[in-house]
C-alpha positions in Angstrom: 10.0 7.9 -11.9 8.1 4.6 -10.8 4.3 4.0 -10.9 2.9 4.8 -7.5 0.7 1.4 -6.2 0.0 0.1 -3.1 2.9 -2.2 -3.4 5.1 0.5 -3.9 3.8 2.9 -0.6 4.2 -0.9 1.4 7.8 -0.8 0.1 8.5 2.5 1.0 6.6 2.3 4.4 8.3 -1.0 5.4 12.2 -1.6 6.9 14.3 1.3 5.4 18.0 2.7 6.8 16.8 6.4 8.6 17.2 9.4 7.4 14.1 9.0 5.1 14.4 12.4 2.9 10.3 13.4 1.4 10.5 16.0 -1.0 6.7 17.7 -2.1 5.9 19.9 -4.2 3.1 21.3 -7.4 4.3 20.9 -10.5 3.3 22.5 -13.9 2.7 20.7 -17.3 3.9 23.3 -19.7 6.4 25.9 -20.5 6.5 28.7 -19.4 5.0 28.0 -15.6 7.0 24.9 -15.5 10.4 26.7 -15.4 10.3 27.6 -11.7 9.7 24.2 -11.3 13.7 23.3 -11.0 14.1 26.0 -8.9 11.7 25.1 -6.1 13.2 21.7 -5.8 16.8 22.7 -5.5 15.6 24.7 -3.0 14.0 21.5 -1.4 17.1 20.0 -1.5 19.2 22.9 0.3 16.0 22.7 3.1 17.2 18.8 2.9 21.1 19.2 3.4 21.0 21.9 6.2 18.7 19.3 8.5 20.6 16.5 7.6 24.3 18.3 8.9 23.2 18.6 12.0 22.9 15.3 12.7 25.4 13.7 9.7 28.8 13.8 8.7 29.4 15.6 5.4 30.1 12.5 3.7 26.8 11.0 4.3 24.7 14.0 3.6 26.3 14.5 0.1 25.7 10.1 -0.7 22.2 10.8 0.4 21.4 14.1 -1.9 23.5 12.5 -4.7 20.7 11.3 -6.7 18.3 14.5 -5.8 21.1 16.6 -7.7 21.1 14.2 -10.3 17.4 15.1 -10.6 17.5 18.4 -10.6 19.7 18.9 -13.2 17.4 16.4 -15.9 16.6 18.9 -18.0 14.6 16.4 -19.9 12.5 15.2 -16.7 11.0 18.9 -15.8 9.8 18.9 -19.4 7.4 16.4 -18.3 5.8 16.6 -15.2 2.6 16.9 -14.7 0.6 18.6 -11.9 2.6 17.5 -8.3 6.1 16.0 -7.5 6.8 13.8 -4.7 10.6 12.6 -4.5 11.8 10.4 -1.7 15.4 8.7 -0.8 17.3 7.6 2.0 20.5 4.7 1.7 18.0 2.7 0.4 15.6 3.5 -2.1 15.2 6.6 -4.2 11.7 6.8 -6.1 10.2 9.7 -8.1 6.7 9.8 -7.9 5.1 12.4 -10.9 1.0 13.2 -9.8 -1.9 14.1 -11.7 -2.8 16.7 -8.7 -0.9 19.1 -6.9 0.9 18.6 -3.6 1.4 20.3 -0.5 5.1 21.8 -0.8 7.6 19.9 1.8 11.1 19.2 2.1 11.4 16.8 5.7 14.1 14.5 7.1 13.0 12.0 9.1 13.5 8.4 10.5 10.8 7.3 8.3 9.7 8.3 5.1 6.3 11.3 5.0 4.2 9.3 2.9 0.1 10.9 3.5 -0.2 12.8 0.3 1.3 9.1 -1.7 -1.8 7.2 0.7 -4.1 9.7 0.2 -3.9 10.1 -3.5 -4.4 5.9 -3.5 -7.4 6.0 -2.0 -9.0 9.1 -3.5 -12.3 6.6 -5.5 -12.1 9.1 -8.2 -9.3 7.4 -10.0 -10.1 5.2 -12.8 -7.5 4.2 -16.5 -8.8 3.8 -20.3 -7.7 1.4 -22.4 -7.6 3.3 -25.9 -8.2 0.0 -28.3 -7.8 -0.8 -32.4 -7.7 -4.0 -33.9 -4.0 -4.2 -33.6 -3.3 -1.7 -31.5 -3.4 -0.4 -27.7 -2.6 3.0 -25.1 -3.0 3.3 -21.7 -4.3 6.5 -19.8 -4.9 6.8 -16.1 -6.7 10.2 -14.7 -9.7 11.2 -12.5 -12.3 14.0 -12.5 -9.6 16.9 -13.6 -8.0 14.7 -16.6 -5.7 11.9 -18.3 -2.5 11.2 -18.4 -0.7 8.2 -20.5 0.7 5.4 -18.7 3.9 4.0 -19.5 2.4 0.0 -20.3 4.7 -2.8 -19.1 7.2 -4.4 -21.2 5.1 -7.8 -20.8 2.6 -5.8 -22.2 1.7 -6.1 -26.3 1.0 -2.7 -27.3 0.1 -4.1 -31.2 -1.1 -7.7 -32.6 2.8 -7.9 -34.2 4.3 -8.1 -30.4 1.6 -10.1 -29.5 1.4 -13.1 -32.3 5.0 -12.4 -33.8 5.1 -14.4 -37.1 1.9 -16.4 -36.0 -0.2 -12.8 -37.2 -2.6 -13.4 -40.5 -0.2 -12.0 -43.8 -2.4 -8.7 -44.7 -4.4 -9.6 -48.0 -5.0 -7.3 -51.1 -8.5 -7.7 -51.5 -9.9 -5.0 -48.9 -12.8 -2.6 -48.4 -12.6 0.3 -46.6 -14.8 2.9 -44.9 -14.4 6.1 -43.1 -13.3 6.8 -39.2 -15.4 8.5 -36.5 -14.2 12.0 -36.3 -11.6 14.3 -38.1 -8.3 13.5 -39.3 -9.6 9.6 -38.6 -7.5 7.6 -41.5 -9.9 4.9 -43.3 -10.1 1.5 -41.1 -9.4 -1.8 -43.6 -11.2 -4.8 -43.6 -10.7 -8.3 -45.0 -12.7 -9.6 -47.3 -14.2 -13.5 -47.1 -12.0 -16.5 -45.5 -9.1 -13.0 -45.3 -11.6 -11.6 -42.9 -12.4 -14.7 -40.6 -8.5 -15.4 -40.4 -7.9 -11.2 -39.3 -11.0 -11.4 -37.0 -9.3 -14.7 -35.4 -6.1 -12.3 -35.0 -7.9 -10.0 -33.1 -9.2 -12.0 -30.6 -5.9 -13.8 -29.7 -4.3 -10.5 -29.7 -7.5 -9.0 -27.3 -7.0 -12.0 -25.1 -3.1 -12.3 -24.7 -3.4 -8.0 -24.2 -6.3 -8.6 -21.6 -4.1 -11.1 -19.2 -0.9 -8.3 -19.4 -3.1 -5.4 -18.3 -4.7 -7.9 -15.6 -1.5 -8.7 -14.2 1.1 -5.7 -14.9 -1.5 -2.9 -14.1 -5.2 -3.6 -13.2 -4.2 -6.2 -9.9 -1.4 -3.9 -8.8 -3.8 -0.5 -8.7 -7.2 -2.0 -8.5 -8.3 0.7 -10.8 -11.7 0.7 -12.8 -10.8 -0.2 -16.6 -12.5 1.4 -19.1 -12.1 0.6 -22.8 -12.9 3.3 -25.6 -12.7 1.6 -28.9 -14.9 1.5 -31.9 -18.0 -0.8 -31.3 -17.1 -3.8 -32.9 -14.0 -4.1 -30.6 -16.2 -3.6 -28.1 -18.3 -6.4 -27.9 -14.8 -8.8 -29.3 -12.7 -7.2 -26.5 -15.4 -7.4 -23.5 -16.0 -11.8 -25.2 -12.0 -12.0 -24.8 -11.3 -10.5 -20.9 -11.6 -11.5 -17.7 -10.4 -8.6 -16.1 -13.2 -7.9 -12.8 -12.2 -4.0 -13.1 -13.2 -3.7 -16.8 -16.4 -1.4 -16.8 -19.5 -2.6 -18.5 -19.8 1.1 -20.2 -17.2 2.1 -22.5 -17.0 4.7 -25.3 -18.1 3.7 -28.8 -15.7 6.2 -30.2 -12.0 5.5 -32.8 -9.7 7.2 -30.0 -7.2 7.4 -32.1 -9.3 10.5 -33.8 -9.3 12.3 -29.9 -6.8 14.7 -28.3 -6.0 13.3 -25.0 -7.5 16.5 -23.0 -11.3 15.5 -25.3 -11.0 12.1 -24.8 -10.6 12.9 -21.0 -13.9 14.3 -21.0 -16.0 12.0 -22.7 -14.1 9.3 -20.8 -15.2 11.4 -17.2 -18.9 11.5 -18.6 -19.2 8.0 -18.7 -17.5 7.1 -15.3 -18.6 10.1 -13.3 -22.2 8.4 -13.1 -20.3 5.2 -11.3 -18.5 6.8 -9.6 -21.1 8.8 -8.2 -23.4 6.0 -7.7 -20.4 4.2 -5.5 -20.2 7.0 -2.7 -23.8 7.0 -2.3 -23.8 3.8 -1.9 -20.8 3.9 0.5 -23.0 7.0 2.2 -26.4 5.0 2.7 -24.1 1.2 3.7 -23.3 3.6 6.9 -26.3 4.9 6.8 -27.8 1.6 7.4 -24.7 0.4 9.5 -24.9 3.5 11.9 -29.0 2.7 13.0 -27.7 -0.7 13.7 -25.1 0.6 16.1 -22.3 -0.9 13.6 -20.9 2.9 12.5 -19.7 6.2 13.7 -18.4 9.4 12.5 -16.9 10.4 16.7 -13.8 11.0 16.3 -12.2 8.8 19.4 -14.9 5.9 19.1 -13.5 5.4 15.7 -9.7 5.6 16.1 -9.9 2.8 19.1 -12.4 0.5 16.8 -9.5 1.0 14.2 -7.1 -0.2 17.4 -9.0 -3.1 17.8 -9.7 -4.0 14.1 -13.1 -3.7 14.4 -13.6 -1.3 11.0 -14.9 -2.7 7.9 -14.4 0.6 6.2 -13.5 4.1 6.4 -15.1 7.0 4.3 -12.8 9.8 4.9 -13.1 13.8 3.5 -11.2 14.5 0.9 -8.9 17.5 1.9 -10.0 18.0 5.6 -7.0 17.5 8.1 -7.5 17.1 11.9 -4.3 17.3 13.5 -2.9 15.7 16.4 -1.3 11.8 17.1 -2.7 8.3 17.7 -1.6 5.7 19.4 -2.1 2.7 16.9 -2.0 0.0 19.6 -4.3 1.5 21.9 -6.2 3.6 19.7 -5.8 6.8 22.1 -6.1 10.4 20.3 -4.5 13.6 21.2 -5.5 16.9 19.5 -3.3 19.5 18.4 -4.0 22.7 18.0 -3.0 24.0 14.5 -1.8 21.4 11.6 1.3 21.9 9.4 3.2 18.8 8.0 5.1 18.7 11.2 2.0 17.0 12.9 0.1 13.9 12.0 -3.2 14.5 10.2 -5.4 11.9 12.7 -8.0 11.1 9.6 -4.6 9.7 7.2 -3.8 7.8 10.3 -6.7 5.9 11.3 -6.9 5.2 7.2 -3.4 3.7 7.6 -4.7 2.1 10.6 -7.7 0.7 8.8 -5.3 -0.7 6.6 -2.7 -2.3 8.2 -5.6 -3.9 10.1 -7.4 -5.4 6.9 -10.3 -2.6 6.3 -11.0 -0.4 3.6 -10.8 3.2 3.2 -11.7 5.4 0.7 -11.6 9.3 0.5 -14.3 11.0 -1.0 -15.7 14.7 -1.2 -16.9 16.9 1.3 -20.3 16.9 -0.6 -20.9 13.3 -1.0 -19.3 12.8 2.9 -22.5 11.2 5.4 -21.4 12.9 7.6 -19.8 16.5 8.8 -16.8 15.3 10.9 -14.4 14.1 8.1 -14.7 10.2 9.0 -17.7 7.8 9.0 -16.6 3.9 9.5 -18.8 0.8 9.7 -17.8 -1.9 12.3 -17.5 -5.8 11.5 -19.2 -5.8 15.1 
C-alpha cells in the first residue's frame, strides 16, 4: 500500500509508459462483507485483460497483470481494507491506495491513469489527522467526518521517547506518585518526584520536539492536512510549546487517547474539527461573494474554464459528488458538453480543477449545502 499525497498523484500524472491500468472498487472493513471484495477485484482484472488483448501481445498482458494477480491472492491485504480501493499499474509503476471513502467501480486500460477519484479525495476539505500522544508514545490517525484510520508512521518518526532519545533517556526513578487515568480501562499515570521529575519533563520536551520535526517533514508537509492533538491537558501545553507545525490546530482533545476506542476517538475529534471545517467553508463562500461583487468571480462553466486556461483562477470551489460530463481543451479553455456522465466521459469539474492546480491556483471540494452557487463551481479570479 502507498500513502496518497499530492506528490504521489503528481507521479501518476507525469511521464509513464502506456498502457496505464486503473482499477477502482468499493471495499468493506469487516467480515463477512469483505469476502466479496477479492472476487470483484478478480472480475476487474478480467476486464483489464480483455481490453489489453485487443492491442498487446499475450506476454505483455501477463507481465502487466502479474502484480494485480499477486494482490488478488494476498489474503492478509483483503482482511485490512477500508471503504475504497484504487490500484494503478503500468510497465513503470504499481500503486495501491486504500481509501476511507467508497469509489465508483471502474476497470480501465488507457494511455494515462484515471486519477479523478484520487484527485477529488485529496481536494476534499474535511480530511484531517489526529496525533494521539502521551509522554512517551505517539500514534497518528487520518480521517474525515466518517471516521478515522491509523496511519503507519514513517520510519523516521519516533513512535516512543526511547526511539527518539535512546541512551540519553533518563533512567526510571523508583520514587513515584500515581493517579488514575481518564476513562474506563485507563492505567495509572506515573509521575517522578523532585529532581527526577524535572529530568523526566525535560525528556518529554526533547521527545516532543523530535516528534514534531519528524511529523512535519514526513506527514504534515506531504499531506497538508490539519493536525489535531489528543492528549492529557499537561501534554497539550508542553507539545504546543515545542511545536513549529503550522498545521497544528489550536484546539484539541484534552483526554487520555489510549482510553478510547477508535470510533469514540473519531466522534470526539470530529466534534472539535467540524466547527473549524464549517467556518473555513463559510469564509471561502464569503470571499467568493465579495470577489463576484467586484467582477472578480464567476460560477459560469465556460467563463471559468477560459479563465483557468489563462491562469486567472486563484481559488476554485467544486461541489462534492457533482459531475458535469464533457471535454475541456486545456490550451484554450473551450468546453464541449456531453449528454451522459460515465467513467469513459471526462468530468469537467475535475478537469477544470486539475487545470487550475496546474496553473498555480487552489481547488477545494466542498459539500453542496456549503456551496455559494448552484452550478457546481465558483471561481475567484486574480484579475
